[in-house]
TORBAVO-905620 format. One record per residue (C-alpha): x, y, z; residue in one letter. Coordinates in steps of 0.2 Angstrom, whole numbers, plus 5000, padded with zeros to 4 digits. Layout:
// residues N
XYZa;...
END
This chain:
// residues 405
497250225117m;495450205123v;494850255105a;496050125097a;495149995108v;493450055102s;494050035084w;494349845087l;492449825089s;491949935074s;491249875058p;492749955049s;493949845059f;492949695055s;493049715037l;494849765037f;495349615048r;494249495038s;495449535023a;497049555032s;496949395043t;495749265036k;496049295018t;497949325021r;497949155031g;497149065017l;498249135003l;499849135014g;499648965022c;500648865010g;502548835006v;502849005000d;502549085018l;503448935026g;504948965016r;504949145020r;504849105038i;506248985037r;507349095027w;507249235039h;507449115054r;509049045047l;509649225043r;509449265061r;510349105067g;508749035076l;508248855078s;506448805076v;506348775095r;507048945098a;505849035086l;504348945093a;504848985111g;505149165109l;503449175099a;502449075112g;502148935099l;502448755099s;504048695089p;502948565080g;501748695074f;503148815068v;503948665059s;502348615050m;502048795045v;503748805037e;503448645027t;501748705022g;500848565032e;499948685043r;499048855040a;499649005048l;497849085049d;497949195064r;498649365063w;499249355081t;500349205077h;501049295061l;501349455071a;502249355085a;503449265073i;503749435064a;504249515080r;505449375085v;506249385067l;506349575069e;505449615052i;503749685047p;502349555047a;502049605029a;503749535024d;503049355027l;501449385016l;501249334998p;501849454985g;503449554984p;504449585000q;503949745009a;505249885007p;506449915021e;505850055032v;507050195033d;507750215050p;507350405050g;505450355046l;505550215059r;506050345073a;504550465070v;503250325067l;502850315086p;502350495086f;501250465071l;500450315080r;500150415096a;499250555086a;498150425076i;497750325092e;497250475102d;496250535088g;494850655093a;495250645112a;495150825119p;496850895124r;497051015139p;498051175138g;498351295124t;497451245107p;498651195093p;498951315079p;497751315065p;498051205050v;497651275033a;497251175017a;498951225010s;499851135024r;498850975020v;499250995002a;501151005006v;501050845016i;500050745003v;501350814990g;502750745001l;501950575002v;501650574983d;503450614980a;504050464992g;504750585005a;503850485019h;505050535033q;504750725030r;502850695029a;502850585045a;503750725054v;502350855049l;500850735051l;500650725070p;500450915073a;499350925057a;498150785063l;498050855081t;497651035074g;496350975062l;495550865075h;495351015086h;494651125072q;493550985066a;492451005082r;491751165075r;492251175056d;491551065042r;492951105030l;494251045043s;493250885044r;493450855026r;495250905026l;495550785041l;494850645031a;495850695016h;497450695026l;497050525034y;496650445017c;497950515005t;499450535017a;499250425032c;498650265023v;499950265009p;501350305021l;500850175034l;500650035021v;502350075014a;503050065032a;502249895035g;500949955047c;499249885040p;498449895057d;498750075059l;498250105041a;496550025046g;496350145061l;496750295050a;495350245038l;494250225053h;494750405059r;494350465041a;492550385043e;492250465059q;492750635052a;491450635038v;490150525047a;488850665047e;489050705028f;487750615018d;488950615003d;489150464992p;490750524985v;491550525002h;490950355005a;491650294989a;493350374992e;493450285009l;493050115000v;494350154987f;495750185001w;495250025010r;495349924994a;497050014991w;497749975008a;497249785006l;498049774988r;499149624985g;499049545002c;497449435000g;496149575002g;495549574984e;494049444986p;493449535001v;493449704993m;492749664976l;490949684981a;491049844991p;492149924978t;490949884963t;489449944973a;490350104977a;490750134959a;488950094953e;488250214967g;489050364959l;488050484947r;489550544937l;488950724936r;490550804943t;492450794941s;492550734958r;491350594955e;492150544939l;493850544947l;493250434961t;492450314949y;494050304938a;495050264954r;493850124959l;493850044942h;495750054942k;495749964959r;494549834952l;495649804937a;497149764948y;496149654960a;495449554945h;497249544938a;497849474954h;496449344954l;496849294937g;495249364928a;496149444914e;494549494904a;493749584919a;495449664923a;495549744905i;493749794905a;493849884922h;495449974916f;494650034900q;493150094910e;494450194921a;495250264906q;493650334899q;493150404916a;494850494917a;494650564900g;492950634905r;493650704921c;495050794912a;493750874901d;492750944916r;494250984928a;494051164934a;495851214932l;496151124916g;497150964914g;496850784922p;497050754940p;498650684947r;498750494943g;497550504929m;498550594916d;499150494900a;500850454907g;500250394923a;498950284915l;500350214903a;501350164918v;499750074925d;499549984909q;501349914912v;500949864930k;499349784924l;500249674912r;501449624925y;500049584937e;499249474924m;500949374921g;501249454904r;503049484908y;503649504890d;502249634886e;502649724902a;504549734897i;504149784879a;502849924885a;504049994899a;505550014887a;504850164877p;504250254893l;505950264902l;506650434903g;505150524896q;505050704902v;503150694903r;503250564917l;503450634935l;504850554945p;503750444956p;502950364940w;504750344932q;505250264949h;503750144948t;504050104930l;505850054934q;505349944949v;504049854938v;505249824924l;506549754936l;505249634944a;504649584926a;506449544921l;506649434937v;505049344934a;505649304916q;507249224924g;508349374919q;508949424936a;510749464929p;509949574916r;508949654930a;510449694940v;511349774925r;509749874921h;509749934939l;511350024937l;511250084919r;509450124918g;508750304918a;508250354931p;509350254944p;508450154957v;508850154975s;509549994984t;507949984994a;506849994979k;507949864970a;507749734983v;505949764984e;505849744965a;506849584966l;505849524980g;505549354971a;507349314976l;508049314994p;509049484996p;510649384998g;510449314980t;510249484973v;511849544981h;512749384975e;512149414957l;512749594958a;514449534965l;514749414950r;514349554938l;515649664947g;514349794953v;513949854971q;512149874977l;
END
């Protein structure tokens, strides 16, 4: 816990907080955030006075936030309101509703939190069993496949073991940073724990602090930008992400892969900010770098997430981010059910297609597609995709169509 407190004063937290509080407050201070608070308050059967009292705020302030007259620009206030409403704070922020956290995952999150907060604190007693690279690959693979609960069960012991090994082993420090970035951060963002994701990034920085490696530094910038995607962090992360990409020499597959990822993240950031020309240019740069990376890959074939199928799904997502919903729907249709797309990408494609249909005012069609599409989408992902509508409206539409979610 002492290490967690020290993180609060670190440069990493300052950058993470500047994006996740100040910028979120600026973008989330209007009617959209107020409506979300009011909708969840009414769903819980609370009055404005009751919500304010339980959150430690004044009724007048809460009332003005709900109507958009006052900005909710403090993370502590947002967290207090979310705690009373019994929802993740991310559910109140601009953008799609955060997916509901699986109860099994919620049950193991405290153990993961303890492992991350304790970090490199020495543990008395018998040393933990050694952690091999193959075990790290298994956990990362589980996160990639969306099996977050299974990954979260394995993560605490793996983190503890790698922290113990990292004191005397450079390879273990690299594995530790890799595990924090590629497993902990995506899992924690999906679970609505951005504060803990920020601490995981800080732990990754600590693990590789002694390495004078621009690729490591660039990878950390990428994951920080990824963790802040879609929640108001884009303006804060544009400059460091661009600088990280420009600092790479592009002589190895690893450098090319990191360069491609950074430009893909820049493409999404510019799309979110309405700069379509810049978004398209960055995505094309990412595609070109991915192609060169595939040519140089030691084992043959492009790295995960940079193959033609995955990039095609990214193009659909980019069209959606730019508000080109017709183009997104048209581009998604021929990709559905293709064998060359791995299940996670098929799932992402289905979610984006549903969201584009809703954005076009075609919610009934989206609900039909939910049941008849290939592959089928889970209820939780459907509600996430249809986040433009309150969940009750989604169920009402399904009921009218004679279907059950």
